[in-house]
C-alpha angles and dihedrals in degrees: 000000000000123000120239089244091055091050094047090050091050093048092048089052094053089049094053090047090050090047093049092049094050091047090053093050090051092048094051088051089052095041091049091060119074093198095050092051093048091050091046093051090047096050094045090051093046092050091049103038092045094053099241093137113111096223125116120275092355091273093194088078092066119109109216101235100167143018094255093055089048089051091053092054105029093143088058090048087048094052093046091052094050089049092051089055094043106110138132110291094011107161110239089226089066089056092048091047088054093053090045093052094050092046089049091051100041106028112020104038098044090052112103096177142018092257092050089049092051090050094047091045096046090045092051093046093050093048091042091052092046089050095051091045088052088048094050091046095051092047093049091046092050095044092240109197091225098052112112 
């Protein structure tokens, strides 16, 4: 007999896999359309460059001058890296490899223990979710053509 915890963990894993699968299908549709990619890039740059993001001190304007500064804003670096790769016919695996490389460099490698890994990973996830919510909100409020 399975415990309630095991069942809950299994269900959550299935949900994550389904969410990732649906997200990949959506991204492939966008990436296979030159016009959609162009509009998305334009909207993202507009939201960031014009300071519409609801983040303290418009962090996107920072130039990452040294490793310590990048370490403090890894989710911003991750988004900028993704945007630099976003182009018509970009393979989704290129984008996933970009995220993977950044996580390896800024979450996995600096972790010296399981506890430190959990803290770095949860901090990154919290800030990444906050950043993506701010991007979505800004695109919605500014009626970005690519939103949705």
